[in-house]
One Martini backbone bead per residue (centre of mass of N, CA, C, O) as a GRO file, in nm:
protein
  174
    1MET     BB    1   0.056   0.063  -0.021
    2LEU     BB    2   0.290   0.262   0.004
    3SER     BB    3   0.390   0.240  -0.291
    4ARG     BB    4   0.128   0.344  -0.421
    5LYS     BB    5   0.131   0.618  -0.283
    6VAL     BB    6   0.406   0.711  -0.387
    7LEU     BB    7   0.340   0.682  -0.687
    8THR     BB    8   0.106   0.884  -0.689
    9ILE     BB    9   0.271   1.129  -0.597
   10VAL     BB   10   0.478   1.125  -0.825
   11ILE     BB   11   0.275   1.159  -1.054
   12LEU     BB   12   0.150   1.427  -0.959
   13ILE     BB   13   0.410   1.589  -0.959
   14SER     BB   14   0.475   1.546  -1.259
   15ILE     BB   15   0.220   1.679  -1.366
   16LEU     BB   16   0.267   1.957  -1.240
   17ILE     BB   17   0.539   2.016  -1.369
   18THR     BB   18   0.454   1.983  -1.664
   19SER     BB   19   0.230   2.195  -1.660
   20ALA     BB   20   0.410   2.434  -1.581
   21GLN     BB   21   0.596   2.414  -1.828
   22LEU     BB   22   0.380   2.449  -2.044
   23LEU     BB   23   0.273   2.721  -1.949
   24ALA     BB   24   0.541   2.869  -1.972
   25GLY     BB   25   0.577   2.812  -2.274
   26ILE     BB   26   0.325   2.954  -2.374
   27LYS     BB   27   0.391   3.232  -2.259
   28GLY     BB   28   0.675   3.254  -2.393
   29ASN     BB   29   0.588   3.230  -2.701
   30LYS     BB   30   0.447   3.505  -2.738
   31ARG     BB   31   0.767   3.645  -2.710
   32GLU     BB   32   0.940   3.495  -2.892
   33ASN     BB   33   1.213   3.457  -3.057
   34LYS     BB   34   1.257   3.422  -3.432
   35TYR     BB   35   1.571   3.471  -3.397
   36THR     BB   36   1.947   3.465  -3.415
   37THR     BB   37   1.978   3.750  -3.551
   38VAL     BB   38   2.089   4.099  -3.505
   39LEU     BB   39   2.042   4.405  -3.648
   40TRP     BB   40   2.169   4.737  -3.653
   41ALA     BB   41   1.982   5.056  -3.680
   42TRP     BB   42   2.061   5.355  -3.711
   43GLU     BB   43   2.074   5.707  -3.783
   44ARG     BB   44   2.026   5.596  -4.100
   45PRO     BB   45   2.018   5.481  -4.393
   46GLU     BB   46   1.833   5.169  -4.446
   47TYR     BB   47   1.880   4.859  -4.652
   48LEU     BB   48   1.718   4.533  -4.560
   49ASN     BB   49   1.571   4.347  -4.787
   50PHE     BB   50   1.771   4.091  -4.791
   51LEU     BB   51   1.615   3.949  -4.529
   52LYS     BB   52   1.450   3.759  -4.673
   53ASN     BB   53   1.381   3.466  -4.529
   54THR     BB   54   1.503   3.497  -4.235
   55ASP     BB   55   1.667   3.478  -3.896
   56THR     BB   56   1.670   3.801  -3.910
   57GLY     BB   57   1.677   4.082  -3.724
   58VAL     BB   58   1.570   4.426  -3.627
   59ALA     BB   59   1.733   4.690  -3.470
   60PHE     BB   60   1.600   5.024  -3.409
   61LEU     BB   61   1.593   5.360  -3.423
   62ALA     BB   62   1.290   5.527  -3.342
   63GLY     BB   63   1.402   5.716  -3.102
   64SER     BB   64   1.451   6.022  -2.902
   65ILE     BB   65   1.561   6.141  -2.575
   66GLU     BB   66   1.621   6.473  -2.434
   67PHE     BB   67   1.798   6.606  -2.154
   68ARG     BB   68   1.810   6.970  -2.126
   69ASP     BB   69   1.798   7.122  -1.873
   70SER     BB   70   1.445   7.201  -1.902
   71LEU     BB   71   1.436   7.005  -2.144
   72ILE     BB   72   1.223   6.805  -2.366
   73LYS     BB   73   1.340   6.597  -2.632
   74SER     BB   74   1.159   6.456  -2.908
   75VAL     BB   75   1.269   6.210  -3.165
   76PRO     BB   76   1.213   6.073  -3.441
   77ARG     BB   77   1.280   5.903  -3.694
   78LEU     BB   78   1.442   6.041  -4.003
   79GLN     BB   79   1.532   5.785  -4.140
   80PRO     BB   80   1.535   5.541  -4.354
   81LEU     BB   81   1.364   5.211  -4.342
   82SER     BB   82   1.429   4.902  -4.519
   83VAL     BB   83   1.208   4.618  -4.512
   84ASP     BB   84   1.077   4.335  -4.488
   85SER     BB   85   0.760   4.242  -4.378
   86ASP     BB   86   0.891   3.973  -4.216
   87THR     BB   87   1.058   4.133  -4.033
   88ILE     BB   88   1.184   4.138  -3.723
   89MET     BB   89   1.121   4.394  -3.476
   90THR     BB   90   1.315   4.643  -3.286
   91GLU     BB   91   1.235   4.908  -3.091
   92VAL     BB   92   1.436   5.197  -3.016
   93VAL     BB   93   1.480   5.407  -2.724
   94ARG     BB   94   1.668   5.689  -2.656
   95ILE     BB   95   1.819   5.816  -2.348
   96ASP     BB   96   1.931   6.155  -2.263
   97ASN     BB   97   2.124   6.309  -1.993
   98ILE     BB   98   2.323   6.554  -2.055
   99ASP     BB   99   2.324   6.734  -1.759
  100HIS     BB  100   2.219   6.576  -1.520
  101ARG     BB  101   1.944   6.620  -1.443
  102ASP     BB  102   1.679   6.636  -1.269
  103MET     BB  103   1.435   6.352  -1.232
  104ASN     BB  104   1.183   6.533  -1.125
  105PHE     BB  105   0.904   6.461  -1.256
  106THR     BB  106   0.614   6.501  -1.358
  107ASP     BB  107   0.342   6.330  -1.442
  108LYS     BB  108   0.312   6.467  -1.718
  109GLU     BB  109   0.601   6.412  -1.817
  110LEU     BB  110   0.603   6.106  -1.785
  111THR     BB  111   0.367   6.058  -1.978
  112ALA     BB  112   0.498   6.185  -2.230
  113ILE     BB  113   0.739   5.992  -2.242
  114SER     BB  114   0.583   5.721  -2.251
  115GLU     BB  115   0.410   5.790  -2.504
  116PHE     BB  116   0.643   5.813  -2.699
  117ILE     BB  117   0.746   5.526  -2.672
  118VAL     BB  118   0.484   5.385  -2.753
  119ARG     BB  119   0.462   5.515  -3.032
  120MET     BB  120   0.737   5.407  -3.141
  121CYS     BB  121   0.645   5.090  -3.060
  122SER     BB  122   0.356   5.118  -3.257
  123GLN     BB  123   0.423   5.066  -3.534
  124LYS     BB  124   0.447   4.949  -3.818
  125GLY     BB  125   0.462   4.610  -3.854
  126LYS     BB  126   0.685   4.352  -3.717
  127ILE     BB  127   0.643   4.422  -3.405
  128THR     BB  128   0.775   4.268  -3.085
  129HIS     BB  129   0.975   4.497  -2.973
  130CYS     BB  130   1.077   4.695  -2.687
  131GLN     BB  131   1.339   4.943  -2.632
  132ILE     BB  132   1.526   5.083  -2.365
  133ASP     BB  133   1.788   5.333  -2.373
  134PHE     BB  134   2.028   5.386  -2.097
  135ASP     BB  135   2.173   5.603  -1.856
  136ALA     BB  136   2.225   5.550  -1.491
  137LEU     BB  137   2.211   5.704  -1.225
  138GLU     BB  138   2.138   5.656  -0.908
  139SER     BB  139   1.932   5.908  -0.900
  140GLU     BB  140   1.760   5.781  -1.168
  141ARG     BB  141   1.626   5.501  -1.109
  142GLU     BB  142   1.338   5.574  -1.022
  143PHE     BB  143   1.248   5.694  -1.286
  144TYR     BB  144   1.297   5.439  -1.463
  145LYS     BB  145   1.109   5.257  -1.313
  146ASN     BB  146   0.851   5.423  -1.365
  147LEU     BB  147   0.871   5.425  -1.672
  148ILE     BB  148   0.861   5.122  -1.725
  149HIS     BB  149   0.586   5.074  -1.595
  150ASP     BB  150   0.427   5.272  -1.777
  151VAL     BB  151   0.493   5.145  -2.048
  152ARG     BB  152   0.387   4.858  -1.995
  153LYS     BB  153   0.088   4.946  -1.951
  154LYS     BB  154   0.066   5.080  -2.258
  155LEU     BB  155   0.144   4.842  -2.398
  156PRO     BB  156   0.099   4.601  -2.587
  157GLU     BB  157   0.103   4.271  -2.502
  158LYS     BB  158   0.260   4.167  -2.765
  159LEU     BB  159   0.482   4.343  -2.644
  160SER     BB  160   0.794   4.356  -2.559
  161LEU     BB  161   1.015   4.453  -2.282
  162SER     BB  162   1.327   4.629  -2.279
  163ILE     BB  163   1.666   4.687  -2.161
  164THR     BB  164   1.941   4.924  -2.187
  165ALA     BB  165   2.185   4.965  -1.922
  166LEU     BB  166   2.383   5.211  -1.762
  167SER     BB  167   2.527   5.196  -1.443
  168THR     BB  168   2.595   5.481  -1.225
  169SER     BB  169   2.771   5.705  -0.972
  170ASP     BB  170   2.929   5.871  -1.201
  171THR     BB  171   2.952   6.206  -1.346
  172SER     BB  172   3.259   6.232  -1.468
  173ASN     BB  173   3.196   6.007  -1.717
  174ASN     BB  174   3.085   6.142  -1.998
   0.00000   0.00000   0.00000
């Protein structure tokens, strides 16, 4: 009897583990990368139509945000980017705090910044990923945390969100 009970418990645990792995796989597949190589397209004319029917994706600068003095300047991509319609795309928004200004933005300013990022990451095409790229001083981390949460809430669920961040506590290494 004891061995039958142990066997039943082992089978139930195996079923639970397998179910959890399957569910995690299903959730993970929704945003899974479908490419093995990613090309980067900076702010210059790029013609990448030759990537047709490949497992290569394109990450490109979709826009940038610059904090200088008391100004917030947001600029969408100005140069042409030409890719095949089946190319998987990652839109990247770069944030620069030029003068290391105080990052205590009002709610209205934070909303405007996050809405610009969402707008840049929700353009036409086969966009599956949105990436925010920034350098963060220790004093700026709270702002970026709030920004990332706000962007994630506003992005369509089908889009994944990632960051590339350089974190530092030293302002002297401009």
